[in-house]
N, C-alpha and C positions, 0 to 999 in steps of 0.2 A: 430479597434478591439482590445482587451489586448494579451498582449503576455507576458508569464511566464519565467522570465530570473534566480528566482530562486526559489526554493518551498514555494510555498504561494507568491510569491512576483508577480505582474503582471502591466505592462505599455502598458498604451496606447499611439496606434503607428499606423499611417496613409502613405501608399506609393502610390507616385503618380508613372507613367510612368510605362515602360515597364524593366524590367531587362536584356532582351534577345530581340533584336530590330532586325526585318527582313530588311534585307540590301543586296537586290540582291539575289543570292542562298545560301546566310548562314547568322547565326543569329548571329548580333555583338553583345558581353557583355558592357553594359551598367556601368560604375562607379555606387556605391551607394554614394548619398551625405546626410551623417545623419547630420540634424539640431538640434543642443543645445542651448534651448531657454533660456532668460530671464531671471528674477528676483534675488532674489528668489521667489518662492510664486507666481510665472505667467506660462503662460504653452506656448501650440507650436504656436498658433494662430496669436503672431505678426509677422511670417513668411508668413502669407499668406495676399492677396494671389500672391504676389510678386515670390515666388521662384517655381509657377508653369511653371514659363517659361526657368526654366532649366528642366524640362519634358522630351526634346528633347534631350537631352545631358547627364542625370543622370538619375538616377533612385529614386527621393527624398524621404525621408523617415524624417519624421516628427513624433516626438514624446515629449512627458509630461515624464518628471524625477520624479524621483521616489517620491512620495509622492503629486504630482503638481498634478494641471489641471484633467483630466480624470482620472489619474492612481489611483491604489488603495489605500487607504490614508493610511501612513505609521508614524509609532512613528517621533519627532521632531529629536528624539537623531540618528536618520539614517540623518536627512537632513547636509550632511559634504559634502566637497568637494572631500574627498579620494573614498568615498560612490559614489559618481556621477559619479566620473571617472572609476571605476572600472565597472558601469551599463553598459558605455557604449560599455565596451568589450562586458558584459554579455548579453546583445543586439544584437551586433553583429553576437558572436558564436548561440544567438537562430534564428535568421537568416537565419543565413550561410553567410554572409557578410565580403570578407576577402581585406584586404589593401583599407577600405573607407576612401573616402577625408570627414572631420567630419568640422563642421563650430561651433562655437560657438560666439553668439552676446550677450555683456554684462556678466551677471552672467556667461552665458552658455559657455563663455572666459574664467573664471576662470577654472570652471569645464574643458575646452580641453588642459587647461595650464597644470594643475594638470594629468589628460591624457596622454599628452604629456613628463611628466617627469613619471611617473611611468607605461607607456607601448610604448615608444620610437620606437620599431618595429612594433605596428599594423596598425598605419595607412599610407594610401599610398600619402595623403595628407592632410593642415589642413587648416584653413581659420580663422581667428581673428578678430570679428568686434566690433568696440566701446568697449572695454574691458581696462582693468586694470592691476595691478598686484600687487598692494598697496592699502590700506584703504586713503591714498592721499586726506584727508579732505579739508587742507589747499587750494588747486589749486579748490575743488568740489566748497566751500565759495566763493574763487575767482572769479572763474566764473560764478557761480551763480548772485552775485553782479553787473559782468561786464554786464551782459544779463536782468538782470531784479532789479537790484537796490538793495537800503539795507535791504526791504522786504527778497525778495526772500534770500539775502546771510544769513540772521535771521532763517529764514525758514529751509536752506539747513542744518547751524551749529545745530540746536535745532534738527532737525528728526537726522541727522545720530550721535547724542551724544547722543541722548536719546531717541530709537525709540519705537513708541508705538500709539496707534490710535489720541492721540490730535496732538501729532507733524506730525502723519502722515495725518491726513487732512491738518494741516494748508499748509505742502510740497506738497500736493495735487494741493490747491489755489496759490501757488506763484510759486515753482517749476516746475512741470510737465509740464505744455505749453511750457517750455523752452526747453526741452530737443531736439527739432525739428524746423526747421525753416518753415516747412508747416502744417499747422493743421491736426490732425489723422482723419482722412476717416471716414464720421459719420457712416455707414453703420457697417465698426470695431467694435466699440463701446460696443455691446453687445456679441460678441465673447469673450473675453476671461474671464476665471476663476479664481481667484483672493484668495490665500489663505495669509493675512497679517505675520500670526502670523510665518510662514518660516521665511520670509521677517526681520523681527522683532531679531528672534531668532538668524540668521545670523548675523546680525547688530552688536548684544551683542555678540557674541562670537567669530567666524571665523574672520568676518574680520578686528578688528580694529590690530590686531597682522599680517595679512595676507602679504606675500611676496613671491611671488610665479618667479620670475626671477632664481632663484637657480638652479629650477628644467627643465631650457630650455637649459640648454649647453649642455644636451645630444642627442637635435631633432635630429632626424635620417631623415627627408623627408622634401620636399618642404613645407614652410609656408606664406600664404600672411597675411599680418595684414593691416587691414581697420581703418582708423580713420576720423571721421568728424572735421573738422576745427572750429566747433562751436557748437560741444557739452561740455555743462558744466560739465555731471556726471561721463564721463570716459574721460575727456580730452585730445588731442592731444600729450602732453607733454607723459603722461602713454604710450599711443601707439608709441613712439619714445626710452623709455625707455624699453619696452618689446624688440622692433627690437635689440635695441644694446646688449641684452642678448642673442639671438638666433645666430644659430650660422650663420656667415657672407655670407658664399655660399648656404644657403639654403633661406633665406627671403625676401619676396619682403616686399616693402610698399608703400603702396596706401593712399595720406591726398585727402579728395575731400573738395575743400571752398563750402564754402557756405550750409554747411549739418551740420545734427546735430547727433544726438545718433542712429544708424541704417543706412546707408548713402544712404539704396534704398528707405528709406522712402522720404526724398529729392531730391533725385537724381539717379530718377530708371534706366534712359537708360544708364548713365554714369558708376553706379555702374554693371549693368549687360554687360557692355564691359568687365569692370575690370575681373568679377566673369569667364565670358565665358573664357578667353586669358588665365587665371588660370585653368579655370578644363577641356580646352581641352584635350580629350585621346592624346597623340603620334599616330602618324596612321603608322603600320609596311611599 
């Protein structure tokens, strides 16, 4: 379904699980888990089917960011972190969600960091998964080279410095398979909708000068930071610096050995245990 969050602006939304769960003589209200996908330019399908595991615990809200995937097309000049961050609040208002748990994966973690900075009182909890606070080109090049050799290092540098169709094609060939330590499921290959021009635009405009750490000092909710130790594109060193920028009393840091970008893709059971422990609502 498409939900209007502003006049004439609709986001694609899919919801899995009941918001009110029958539990004996009462209906128990479950928290909403709002999933903010990676990219930019990709869609929500990277969360499927893994996050179906949490429909017993949360009402799982999948959506495509403004201008992405199955959401309505929008101009490139709207594809900005502050707009996406405010759209989380707009979407929650449209759906009647209060104190959601908001999870951002990769680029979605950029968005959630801006959301935490701009709307610190809005979330109940947040998860930053396989994400970064800055461009970090040198680290990217180093880790792609470590995993894939000189060709991967050169392809990474070429794309991130000069994003476009030709450098993306080479990056796809030499780098993308290095994101994870296990192959992507073949049946998921046709799920995603991808708009490369959104990726290229962000890489040329906001990404080079991005530093999201100053906005994290005022975070007012518990935050789980997850990092894969073999992730070349948002390396674990980036996660360590995010953790250092968050209030120490509010942050939990989980590193996953032998995993890459999006730890559930390589270690689904271990990731589920960590997320369940964090998402489990307190009982009266």
